[in-house]
PyMOL Python script that loads the backbone (N, CA, C, O; Angstrom):
from pymol import cmd

cmd.read_pdbstr("""\
ATOM      1  N   MET A   1      31.738  87.382 -11.083  1.00  0.00           N
ATOM      2  CA  MET A   1      31.127  87.774  -9.669  1.00  0.00           C
ATOM      3  C   MET A   1      30.539  86.595  -9.167  1.00  0.00           C
ATOM      4  O   MET A   1      30.364  85.671  -9.962  1.00  0.00           O
ATOM      5  N   ASN A   2      30.214  86.466  -8.028  1.00  0.00           N
ATOM      6  CA  ASN A   2      29.623  85.241  -7.473  1.00  0.00           C
ATOM      7  C   ASN A   2      28.095  85.634  -7.237  1.00  0.00           C
ATOM      8  O   ASN A   2      27.869  86.775  -6.836  1.00  0.00           O
ATOM      9  N   LEU A   3      27.056  84.777  -7.457  1.00  0.00           N
ATOM     10  CA  LEU A   3      25.812  85.019  -7.239  1.00  0.00           C
ATOM     11  C   LEU A   3      25.245  83.829  -6.493  1.00  0.00           C
ATOM     12  O   LEU A   3      25.466  82.649  -6.766  1.00  0.00           O
ATOM     13  N   ASN A   4      24.467  84.306  -5.491  1.00  0.00           N
ATOM     14  CA  ASN A   4      23.639  83.277  -4.556  1.00  0.00           C
ATOM     15  C   ASN A   4      22.254  83.892  -4.669  1.00  0.00           C
ATOM     16  O   ASN A   4      22.128  85.113  -4.580  1.00  0.00           O
ATOM     17  N   ILE A   5      21.183  83.074  -4.867  1.00  0.00           N
ATOM     18  CA  ILE A   5      19.921  83.331  -4.735  1.00  0.00           C
ATOM     19  C   ILE A   5      19.250  82.246  -3.678  1.00  0.00           C
ATOM     20  O   ILE A   5      19.206  81.040  -3.922  1.00  0.00           O
ATOM     21  N   LEU A   6      18.807  82.765  -2.637  1.00  0.00           N
ATOM     22  CA  LEU A   6      18.553  82.033  -1.319  1.00  0.00           C
ATOM     23  C   LEU A   6      17.089  82.270  -0.898  1.00  0.00           C
ATOM     24  O   LEU A   6      16.520  83.362  -0.925  1.00  0.00           O
ATOM     25  N   THR A   7      16.563  81.104  -0.507  1.00  0.00           N
ATOM     26  CA  THR A   7      15.155  81.470   0.343  1.00  0.00           C
ATOM     27  C   THR A   7      15.284  80.777   1.474  1.00  0.00           C
ATOM     28  O   THR A   7      16.224  80.005   1.663  1.00  0.00           O
ATOM     29  N   PRO A   8      14.276  81.011   2.389  1.00  0.00           N
ATOM     30  CA  PRO A   8      14.375  80.457   3.902  1.00  0.00           C
ATOM     31  C   PRO A   8      14.520  79.131   3.693  1.00  0.00           C
ATOM     32  O   PRO A   8      15.303  78.664   4.520  1.00  0.00           O
ATOM     33  N   GLU A   9      14.018  78.172   2.797  1.00  0.00           N
ATOM     34  CA  GLU A   9      14.097  76.758   2.594  1.00  0.00           C
ATOM     35  C   GLU A   9      15.298  76.342   1.758  1.00  0.00           C
ATOM     36  O   GLU A   9      15.934  75.340   2.085  1.00  0.00           O
ATOM     37  N   LEU A  10      15.629  77.045   0.724  1.00  0.00           N
ATOM     38  CA  LEU A  10      16.996  76.331  -0.112  1.00  0.00           C
ATOM     39  C   LEU A  10      17.511  77.468  -0.674  1.00  0.00           C
ATOM     40  O   LEU A  10      17.067  78.614  -0.610  1.00  0.00           O
ATOM     41  N   LYS A  11      18.695  76.964  -1.350  1.00  0.00           N
ATOM     42  CA  LYS A  11      19.584  77.625  -2.109  1.00  0.00           C
ATOM     43  C   LYS A  11      19.250  77.279  -3.703  1.00  0.00           C
ATOM     44  O   LYS A  11      19.577  76.255  -4.303  1.00  0.00           O
ATOM     45  N   VAL A  12      18.538  78.370  -4.202  1.00  0.00           N
ATOM     46  CA  VAL A  12      17.997  78.312  -5.526  1.00  0.00           C
ATOM     47  C   VAL A  12      19.342  78.264  -6.494  1.00  0.00           C
ATOM     48  O   VAL A  12      19.396  77.458  -7.422  1.00  0.00           O
ATOM     49  N   PHE A  13      20.259  79.044  -6.256  1.00  0.00           N
ATOM     50  CA  PHE A  13      21.376  79.342  -7.190  1.00  0.00           C
ATOM     51  C   PHE A  13      22.420  79.578  -6.798  1.00  0.00           C
ATOM     52  O   PHE A  13      22.403  80.564  -6.062  1.00  0.00           O
ATOM     53  N   SER A  14      23.661  79.015  -6.966  1.00  0.00           N
ATOM     54  CA  SER A  14      24.669  79.568  -6.399  1.00  0.00           C
ATOM     55  C   SER A  14      25.895  79.329  -7.681  1.00  0.00           C
ATOM     56  O   SER A  14      26.139  78.192  -8.085  1.00  0.00           O
ATOM     57  N   GLY A  15      26.435  80.261  -8.103  1.00  0.00           N
ATOM     58  CA  GLY A  15      27.630  80.154  -9.231  1.00  0.00           C
ATOM     59  C   GLY A  15      28.059  81.621  -9.354  1.00  0.00           C
ATOM     60  O   GLY A  15      27.876  82.533  -8.548  1.00  0.00           O
ATOM     61  N   GLU A  16      28.685  81.640 -10.574  1.00  0.00           N
ATOM     62  CA  GLU A  16      29.512  82.716 -11.221  1.00  0.00           C
ATOM     63  C   GLU A  16      28.304  83.235 -12.359  1.00  0.00           C
ATOM     64  O   GLU A  16      27.503  82.553 -12.999  1.00  0.00           O
ATOM     65  N   ALA A  17      28.511  84.662 -12.334  1.00  0.00           N
ATOM     66  CA  ALA A  17      27.642  85.583 -13.360  1.00  0.00           C
ATOM     67  C   ALA A  17      28.179  86.602 -13.766  1.00  0.00           C
ATOM     68  O   ALA A  17      28.886  87.303 -13.043  1.00  0.00           O
ATOM     69  N   ASP A  18      27.879  86.904 -15.247  1.00  0.00           N
ATOM     70  CA  ASP A  18      28.494  88.227 -15.606  1.00  0.00           C
ATOM     71  C   ASP A  18      27.867  89.381 -15.291  1.00  0.00           C
ATOM     72  O   ASP A  18      28.465  90.406 -14.966  1.00  0.00           O
ATOM     73  N   SER A  19      26.435  89.244 -15.388  1.00  0.00           N
ATOM     74  CA  SER A  19      25.337  90.177 -15.130  1.00  0.00           C
ATOM     75  C   SER A  19      24.141  89.503 -14.360  1.00  0.00           C
ATOM     76  O   SER A  19      23.917  88.299 -14.481  1.00  0.00           O
ATOM     77  N   VAL A  20      23.421  90.288 -13.605  1.00  0.00           N
ATOM     78  CA  VAL A  20      22.188  90.032 -12.956  1.00  0.00           C
ATOM     79  C   VAL A  20      21.278  91.189 -13.140  1.00  0.00           C
ATOM     80  O   VAL A  20      21.586  92.374 -13.016  1.00  0.00           O
ATOM     81  N   ILE A  21      20.104  90.691 -13.456  1.00  0.00           N
ATOM     82  CA  ILE A  21      19.071  91.894 -13.794  1.00  0.00           C
ATOM     83  C   ILE A  21      17.939  91.552 -12.782  1.00  0.00           C
ATOM     84  O   ILE A  21      17.346  90.474 -12.763  1.00  0.00           O
ATOM     85  N   LEU A  22      17.679  92.741 -11.827  1.00  0.00           N
ATOM     86  CA  LEU A  22      16.913  92.283 -10.628  1.00  0.00           C
ATOM     87  C   LEU A  22      15.395  93.410 -10.724  1.00  0.00           C
ATOM     88  O   LEU A  22      15.348  94.562 -11.156  1.00  0.00           O
ATOM     89  N   PRO A  23      14.489  92.718 -10.258  1.00  0.00           N
ATOM     90  CA  PRO A  23      13.080  93.578 -10.103  1.00  0.00           C
ATOM     91  C   PRO A  23      13.283  94.445  -8.791  1.00  0.00           C
ATOM     92  O   PRO A  23      12.955  94.045  -7.674  1.00  0.00           O
ATOM     93  N   GLY A  24      13.834  95.620  -9.041  1.00  0.00           N
ATOM     94  CA  GLY A  24      13.781  96.750  -7.628  1.00  0.00           C
ATOM     95  C   GLY A  24      12.417  97.129  -7.658  1.00  0.00           C
ATOM     96  O   GLY A  24      11.614  96.977  -8.578  1.00  0.00           O
ATOM     97  N   ILE A  25      12.239  97.671  -6.474  1.00  0.00           N
ATOM     98  CA  ILE A  25      10.918  98.328  -6.208  1.00  0.00           C
ATOM     99  C   ILE A  25      10.622  99.470  -7.078  1.00  0.00           C
ATOM    100  O   ILE A  25       9.520  99.720  -7.569  1.00  0.00           O
ATOM    101  N   ASN A  26      11.798 100.198  -7.239  1.00  0.00           N
ATOM    102  CA  ASN A  26      11.487 101.458  -8.254  1.00  0.00           C
ATOM    103  C   ASN A  26      11.941 101.130  -9.689  1.00  0.00           C
ATOM    104  O   ASN A  26      12.270 102.062 -10.423  1.00  0.00           O
ATOM    105  N   GLY A  27      11.983  99.691 -10.189  1.00  0.00           N
ATOM    106  CA  GLY A  27      12.035  99.447 -11.311  1.00  0.00           C
ATOM    107  C   GLY A  27      13.533  98.378 -11.607  1.00  0.00           C
ATOM    108  O   GLY A  27      14.461  98.226 -10.811  1.00  0.00           O
ATOM    109  N   LYS A  28      13.418  97.854 -12.748  1.00  0.00           N
ATOM    110  CA  LYS A  28      14.626  96.912 -12.962  1.00  0.00           C
ATOM    111  C   LYS A  28      16.025  97.615 -12.584  1.00  0.00           C
ATOM    112  O   LYS A  28      16.089  98.837 -12.453  1.00  0.00           O
ATOM    113  N   PHE A  29      17.020  96.868 -12.434  1.00  0.00           N
ATOM    114  CA  PHE A  29      18.389  97.230 -12.320  1.00  0.00           C
ATOM    115  C   PHE A  29      19.504  96.161 -12.434  1.00  0.00           C
ATOM    116  O   PHE A  29      19.339  95.034 -11.969  1.00  0.00           O
ATOM    117  N   GLU A  30      20.405  96.461 -12.933  1.00  0.00           N
ATOM    118  CA  GLU A  30      21.635  95.502 -13.363  1.00  0.00           C
ATOM    119  C   GLU A  30      22.624  95.553 -12.342  1.00  0.00           C
ATOM    120  O   GLU A  30      22.810  96.601 -11.723  1.00  0.00           O
ATOM    121  N   VAL A  31      23.247  94.566 -12.118  1.00  0.00           N
ATOM    122  CA  VAL A  31      24.531  94.266 -11.273  1.00  0.00           C
ATOM    123  C   VAL A  31      25.398  93.857 -12.350  1.00  0.00           C
ATOM    124  O   VAL A  31      24.954  93.096 -13.210  1.00  0.00           O
ATOM    125  N   LEU A  32      26.665  94.306 -12.403  1.00  0.00           N
ATOM    126  CA  LEU A  32      27.732  93.673 -13.290  1.00  0.00           C
ATOM    127  C   LEU A  32      29.114  93.605 -12.224  1.00  0.00           C
ATOM    128  O   LEU A  32      29.062  94.030 -11.070  1.00  0.00           O
ATOM    129  N   ASN A  33      30.157  93.084 -12.746  1.00  0.00           N
ATOM    130  CA  ASN A  33      31.344  92.805 -12.133  1.00  0.00           C
ATOM    131  C   ASN A  33      31.759  94.200 -11.596  1.00  0.00           C
ATOM    132  O   ASN A  33      31.570  95.227 -12.249  1.00  0.00           O
ATOM    133  N   ASN A  34      32.373  94.176 -10.290  1.00  0.00           N
ATOM    134  CA  ASN A  34      32.974  95.373  -9.621  1.00  0.00           C
ATOM    135  C   ASN A  34      31.955  96.409  -9.366  1.00  0.00           C
ATOM    136  O   ASN A  34      32.302  97.591  -9.356  1.00  0.00           O
ATOM    137  N   HIS A  35      30.704  96.063  -9.154  1.00  0.00           N
ATOM    138  CA  HIS A  35      29.514  97.172  -8.754  1.00  0.00           C
ATOM    139  C   HIS A  35      29.890  97.701  -7.285  1.00  0.00           C
ATOM    140  O   HIS A  35      30.575  97.134  -6.434  1.00  0.00           O
ATOM    141  N   ALA A  36      29.308  98.825  -7.234  1.00  0.00           N
ATOM    142  CA  ALA A  36      29.619  99.462  -6.063  1.00  0.00           C
ATOM    143  C   ALA A  36      28.693  98.897  -4.883  1.00  0.00           C
ATOM    144  O   ALA A  36      27.490  98.719  -5.070  1.00  0.00           O
ATOM    145  N   PRO A  37      29.381  98.595  -3.531  1.00  0.00           N
ATOM    146  CA  PRO A  37      28.458  97.961  -2.536  1.00  0.00           C
ATOM    147  C   PRO A  37      26.999  98.867  -2.449  1.00  0.00           C
ATOM    148  O   PRO A  37      26.832 100.086  -2.490  1.00  0.00           O
ATOM    149  N   MET A  38      26.010  97.731  -2.311  1.00  0.00           N
ATOM    150  CA  MET A  38      24.669  98.343  -2.110  1.00  0.00           C
ATOM    151  C   MET A  38      23.647  97.375  -1.297  1.00  0.00           C
ATOM    152  O   MET A  38      24.014  96.223  -1.065  1.00  0.00           O
ATOM    153  N   ILE A  39      22.609  97.739  -0.943  1.00  0.00           N
ATOM    154  CA  ILE A  39      21.616  96.739  -0.474  1.00  0.00           C
ATOM    155  C   ILE A  39      20.236  97.436  -0.936  1.00  0.00           C
ATOM    156  O   ILE A  39      20.055  98.620  -0.653  1.00  0.00           O
ATOM    157  N   ALA A  40      19.394  96.801  -1.550  1.00  0.00           N
ATOM    158  CA  ALA A  40      18.112  97.096  -2.255  1.00  0.00           C
ATOM    159  C   ALA A  40      17.117  96.149  -1.886  1.00  0.00           C
ATOM    160  O   ALA A  40      17.376  94.982  -1.593  1.00  0.00           O
ATOM    161  N   SER A  41      15.879  96.694  -1.902  1.00  0.00           N
ATOM    162  CA  SER A  41      14.736  95.754  -1.748  1.00  0.00           C
ATOM    163  C   SER A  41      14.247  95.445  -3.451  1.00  0.00           C
ATOM    164  O   SER A  41      14.273  96.213  -4.413  1.00  0.00           O
ATOM    165  N   ILE A  42      13.841  94.113  -3.363  1.00  0.00           N
ATOM    166  CA  ILE A  42      13.222  93.802  -4.522  1.00  0.00           C
ATOM    167  C   ILE A  42      11.897  93.313  -4.681  1.00  0.00           C
ATOM    168  O   ILE A  42      11.445  92.709  -3.709  1.00  0.00           O
ATOM    169  N   LYS A  43      11.136  93.440  -5.729  1.00  0.00           N
ATOM    170  CA  LYS A  43       9.500  93.010  -5.637  1.00  0.00           C
ATOM    171  C   LYS A  43       9.482  91.841  -6.309  1.00  0.00           C
ATOM    172  O   LYS A  43      10.468  91.485  -6.954  1.00  0.00           O
ATOM    173  N   ASP A  44       8.459  91.168  -6.247  1.00  0.00           N
ATOM    174  CA  ASP A  44       8.019  89.916  -7.025  1.00  0.00           C
ATOM    175  C   ASP A  44       8.190  90.247  -8.538  1.00  0.00           C
ATOM    176  O   ASP A  44       7.722  91.232  -9.110  1.00  0.00           O
ATOM    177  N   GLY A  45       8.938  89.261  -9.081  1.00  0.00           N
ATOM    178  CA  GLY A  45       9.350  89.484 -10.445  1.00  0.00           C
ATOM    179  C   GLY A  45      10.341  88.567 -11.134  1.00  0.00           C
ATOM    180  O   GLY A  45      10.423  87.423 -10.687  1.00  0.00           O
ATOM    181  N   ILE A  46      11.016  88.870 -12.040  1.00  0.00           N
ATOM    182  CA  ILE A  46      12.157  87.802 -12.623  1.00  0.00           C
ATOM    183  C   ILE A  46      13.494  88.072 -12.217  1.00  0.00           C
ATOM    184  O   ILE A  46      13.764  89.272 -12.175  1.00  0.00           O
ATOM    185  N   VAL A  47      14.339  87.341 -11.927  1.00  0.00           N
ATOM    186  CA  VAL A  47      15.774  87.702 -11.918  1.00  0.00           C
ATOM    187  C   VAL A  47      16.229  86.947 -13.288  1.00  0.00           C
ATOM    188  O   VAL A  47      15.867  85.829 -13.653  1.00  0.00           O
ATOM    189  N   LYS A  48      17.065  87.792 -13.919  1.00  0.00           N
ATOM    190  CA  LYS A  48      17.717  87.230 -14.928  1.00  0.00           C
ATOM    191  C   LYS A  48      19.180  87.256 -14.785  1.00  0.00           C
ATOM    192  O   LYS A  48      19.721  88.300 -14.421  1.00  0.00           O
ATOM    193  N   VAL A  49      19.892  86.168 -15.048  1.00  0.00           N
ATOM    194  CA  VAL A  49      21.327  85.945 -14.810  1.00  0.00           C
ATOM    195  C   VAL A  49      22.082  85.444 -16.029  1.00  0.00           C
ATOM    196  O   VAL A  49      21.669  84.447 -16.620  1.00  0.00           O
ATOM    197  N   ARG A  50      23.153  86.079 -16.425  1.00  0.00           N
ATOM    198  CA  ARG A  50      23.764  85.709 -17.669  1.00  0.00           C
ATOM    199  C   ARG A  50      25.353  85.532 -17.445  1.00  0.00           C
ATOM    200  O   ARG A  50      26.065  86.402 -16.944  1.00  0.00           O
ATOM    201  N   LYS A  51      25.759  84.383 -17.852  1.00  0.00           N
ATOM    202  CA  LYS A  51      27.218  83.874 -17.505  1.00  0.00           C
ATOM    203  C   LYS A  51      27.545  83.469 -19.203  1.00  0.00           C
ATOM    204  O   LYS A  51      27.112  82.473 -19.782  1.00  0.00           O
ATOM    205  N   GLY A  52      28.423  84.533 -19.787  1.00  0.00           N
ATOM    206  CA  GLY A  52      28.731  84.367 -21.209  1.00  0.00           C
ATOM    207  C   GLY A  52      27.449  84.323 -22.234  1.00  0.00           C
ATOM    208  O   GLY A  52      26.680  85.270 -22.399  1.00  0.00           O
ATOM    209  N   SER A  53      27.363  83.103 -22.864  1.00  0.00           N
ATOM    210  CA  SER A  53      26.061  83.179 -23.522  1.00  0.00           C
ATOM    211  C   SER A  53      24.766  82.388 -22.905  1.00  0.00           C
ATOM    212  O   SER A  53      23.619  82.439 -23.350  1.00  0.00           O
ATOM    213  N   ASP A  54      25.145  81.779 -21.977  1.00  0.00           N
ATOM    214  CA  ASP A  54      24.028  81.045 -20.920  1.00  0.00           C
ATOM    215  C   ASP A  54      23.229  82.092 -20.212  1.00  0.00           C
ATOM    216  O   ASP A  54      23.757  82.898 -19.446  1.00  0.00           O
ATOM    217  N   LYS A  55      21.991  82.070 -20.468  1.00  0.00           N
ATOM    218  CA  LYS A  55      20.958  82.807 -19.469  1.00  0.00           C
ATOM    219  C   LYS A  55      20.144  81.970 -18.825  1.00  0.00           C
ATOM    220  O   LYS A  55      19.759  80.928 -19.357  1.00  0.00           O
ATOM    221  N   GLN A  56      19.803  82.319 -17.650  1.00  0.00           N
ATOM    222  CA  GLN A  56      18.688  81.868 -16.883  1.00  0.00           C
ATOM    223  C   GLN A  56      17.763  82.821 -16.264  1.00  0.00           C
ATOM    224  O   GLN A  56      17.988  84.021 -16.100  1.00  0.00           O
ATOM    225  N   GLU A  57      16.782  82.231 -15.960  1.00  0.00           N
ATOM    226  CA  GLU A  57      15.508  83.370 -15.131  1.00  0.00           C
ATOM    227  C   GLU A  57      14.844  82.415 -13.930  1.00  0.00           C
ATOM    228  O   GLU A  57      14.679  81.196 -13.883  1.00  0.00           O
ATOM    229  N   PHE A  58      14.584  83.302 -13.136  1.00  0.00           N
ATOM    230  CA  PHE A  58      14.114  82.984 -11.742  1.00  0.00           C
ATOM    231  C   PHE A  58      13.243  83.956 -11.662  1.00  0.00           C
ATOM    232  O   PHE A  58      13.387  85.139 -11.969  1.00  0.00           O
ATOM    233  N   LYS A  59      11.793  83.085 -10.988  1.00  0.00           N
ATOM    234  CA  LYS A  59      10.684  84.117 -10.936  1.00  0.00           C
ATOM    235  C   LYS A  59      10.592  84.074  -9.223  1.00  0.00           C
ATOM    236  O   LYS A  59      10.197  83.067  -8.636  1.00  0.00           O
ATOM    237  N   VAL A  60      10.953  85.131  -8.624  1.00  0.00           N
ATOM    238  CA  VAL A  60      11.104  85.467  -7.371  1.00  0.00           C
ATOM    239  C   VAL A  60      10.112  86.125  -6.602  1.00  0.00           C
ATOM    240  O   VAL A  60       9.443  86.925  -7.257  1.00  0.00           O
ATOM    241  N   LYS A  61       9.812  86.018  -5.360  1.00  0.00           N
ATOM    242  CA  LYS A  61       8.756  86.686  -4.693  1.00  0.00           C
ATOM    243  C   LYS A  61       9.846  87.928  -3.970  1.00  0.00           C
ATOM    244  O   LYS A  61      11.056  87.824  -4.170  1.00  0.00           O
ATOM    245  N   SER A  62       9.326  89.008  -3.185  1.00  0.00           N
ATOM    246  CA  SER A  62       9.973  89.957  -2.680  1.00  0.00           C
ATOM    247  C   SER A  62      11.172  89.812  -1.929  1.00  0.00           C
ATOM    248  O   SER A  62      11.475  88.667  -1.594  1.00  0.00           O
ATOM    249  N   GLY A  63      11.848  90.678  -1.629  1.00  0.00           N
ATOM    250  CA  GLY A  63      13.240  90.197  -0.730  1.00  0.00           C
ATOM    251  C   GLY A  63      14.244  91.550  -0.901  1.00  0.00           C
ATOM    252  O   GLY A  63      13.885  92.690  -1.195  1.00  0.00           O
ATOM    253  N   ILE A  64      15.433  91.129  -0.661  1.00  0.00           N
ATOM    254  CA  ILE A  64      16.354  92.054  -0.573  1.00  0.00           C
ATOM    255  C   ILE A  64      17.638  91.461  -1.476  1.00  0.00           C
ATOM    256  O   ILE A  64      17.682  90.249  -1.690  1.00  0.00           O
ATOM    257  N   VAL A  65      18.510  92.204  -1.913  1.00  0.00           N
ATOM    258  CA  VAL A  65      19.639  92.121  -2.587  1.00  0.00           C
ATOM    259  C   VAL A  65      20.773  92.762  -1.827  1.00  0.00           C
ATOM    260  O   VAL A  65      20.618  93.904  -1.395  1.00  0.00           O
ATOM    261  N   GLU A  66      22.004  92.052  -1.615  1.00  0.00           N
ATOM    262  CA  GLU A  66      23.146  92.844  -1.080  1.00  0.00           C
ATOM    263  C   GLU A  66      24.097  92.634  -2.172  1.00  0.00           C
ATOM    264  O   GLU A  66      24.022  91.619  -2.865  1.00  0.00           O
ATOM    265  N   VAL A  67      25.085  93.631  -2.388  1.00  0.00           N
ATOM    266  CA  VAL A  67      26.392  93.625  -3.381  1.00  0.00           C
ATOM    267  C   VAL A  67      27.509  94.015  -2.716  1.00  0.00           C
ATOM    268  O   VAL A  67      27.672  95.200  -2.423  1.00  0.00           O
ATOM    269  N   LEU A  68      28.470  92.992  -2.381  1.00  0.00           N
ATOM    270  CA  LEU A  68      29.596  93.501  -1.765  1.00  0.00           C
ATOM    271  C   LEU A  68      30.679  92.626  -2.209  1.00  0.00           C
ATOM    272  O   LEU A  68      30.548  91.402  -2.207  1.00  0.00           O
ATOM    273  N   LYS A  69      31.984  93.352  -2.677  1.00  0.00           N
ATOM    274  CA  LYS A  69      33.030  92.768  -3.306  1.00  0.00           C
ATOM    275  C   LYS A  69      32.889  91.767  -4.154  1.00  0.00           C
ATOM    276  O   LYS A  69      33.559  90.751  -3.967  1.00  0.00           O
ATOM    277  N   ASN A  70      32.043  91.846  -5.192  1.00  0.00           N
ATOM    278  CA  ASN A  70      31.711  90.854  -6.219  1.00  0.00           C
ATOM    279  C   ASN A  70      31.085  89.753  -5.551  1.00  0.00           C
ATOM    280  O   ASN A  70      31.377  88.622  -5.938  1.00  0.00           O
ATOM    281  N   ASN A  71      30.275  89.898  -4.616  1.00  0.00           N
ATOM    282  CA  ASN A  71      29.399  88.997  -4.017  1.00  0.00           C
ATOM    283  C   ASN A  71      28.082  89.316  -4.174  1.00  0.00           C
ATOM    284  O   ASN A  71      27.675  90.209  -3.431  1.00  0.00           O
ATOM    285  N   VAL A  72      27.209  88.773  -5.027  1.00  0.00           N
ATOM    286  CA  VAL A  72      25.729  89.104  -4.958  1.00  0.00           C
ATOM    287  C   VAL A  72      24.784  87.900  -4.307  1.00  0.00           C
ATOM    288  O   VAL A  72      24.728  86.720  -4.652  1.00  0.00           O
ATOM    289  N   SER A  73      24.020  88.624  -3.196  1.00  0.00           N
ATOM    290  CA  SER A  73      23.258  87.690  -2.346  1.00  0.00           C
ATOM    291  C   SER A  73      21.848  88.186  -2.558  1.00  0.00           C
ATOM    292  O   SER A  73      21.583  89.330  -2.189  1.00  0.00           O
ATOM    293  N   VAL A  74      20.998  87.498  -3.070  1.00  0.00           N
ATOM    294  CA  VAL A  74      19.630  87.582  -3.278  1.00  0.00           C
ATOM    295  C   VAL A  74      18.677  86.810  -2.192  1.00  0.00           C
ATOM    296  O   VAL A  74      18.570  85.591  -2.058  1.00  0.00           O
ATOM    297  N   LEU A  75      18.133  87.656  -1.585  1.00  0.00           N
ATOM    298  CA  LEU A  75      17.523  86.869  -0.070  1.00  0.00           C
ATOM    299  C   LEU A  75      16.093  87.090  -0.672  1.00  0.00           C
ATOM    300  O   LEU A  75      15.787  88.256  -0.920  1.00  0.00           O
ATOM    301  N   THR A  76      15.203  86.119  -0.929  1.00  0.00           N
ATOM    302  CA  THR A  76      13.874  86.090  -1.522  1.00  0.00           C
ATOM    303  C   THR A  76      12.924  85.310  -0.598  1.00  0.00           C
ATOM    304  O   THR A  76      13.311  84.351   0.070  1.00  0.00           O
ATOM    305  N   GLU A  77      11.672  85.766  -0.592  1.00  0.00           N
ATOM    306  CA  GLU A  77      10.827  84.890   0.407  1.00  0.00           C
ATOM    307  C   GLU A  77      10.682  83.533  -0.262  1.00  0.00           C
ATOM    308  O   GLU A  77      10.480  82.509   0.391  1.00  0.00           O
ATOM    309  N   GLY A  78      10.788  83.559  -1.544  1.00  0.00           N
ATOM    310  CA  GLY A  78      10.451  82.179  -2.297  1.00  0.00           C
ATOM    311  C   GLY A  78      10.617  82.121  -3.861  1.00  0.00           C
ATOM    312  O   GLY A  78      10.844  83.208  -4.391  1.00  0.00           O
ATOM    313  N   VAL A  79      10.547  81.166  -4.572  1.00  0.00           N
ATOM    314  CA  VAL A  79      10.685  81.157  -5.791  1.00  0.00           C
ATOM    315  C   VAL A  79       9.389  80.428  -6.302  1.00  0.00           C
ATOM    316  O   VAL A  79       8.979  79.362  -5.841  1.00  0.00           O
ATOM    317  N   ILE A  80       8.739  81.218  -7.421  1.00  0.00           N
ATOM    318  CA  ILE A  80       7.596  80.586  -7.978  1.00  0.00           C
ATOM    319  C   ILE A  80       7.722  79.523  -9.117  1.00  0.00           C
ATOM    320  O   ILE A  80       6.712  78.992  -9.581  1.00  0.00           O
TER     321      ILE A  80
END
""", "prot")
cmd.dss("prot")
cmd.show_as("cartoon", "prot")
cmd.util.cbc("prot")
cmd.orient("prot")
């Protein structure tokens, strides 16, 4: 799936991912390939991105995430 992590100022990450773990308002949740469409709020925390054996982490501020047709867009107030 295609993942974009964006702030108002810059594109933090853009690329393919096998899974994304996000800090939801009510707890962490994971988005995988072919996930159902959704929009959710996220709180300050760590976004974990996995592609094969490669793993990356981004410490983000609050924001929203949209999942639609294997495109995941994380819109955050900033990255710490």
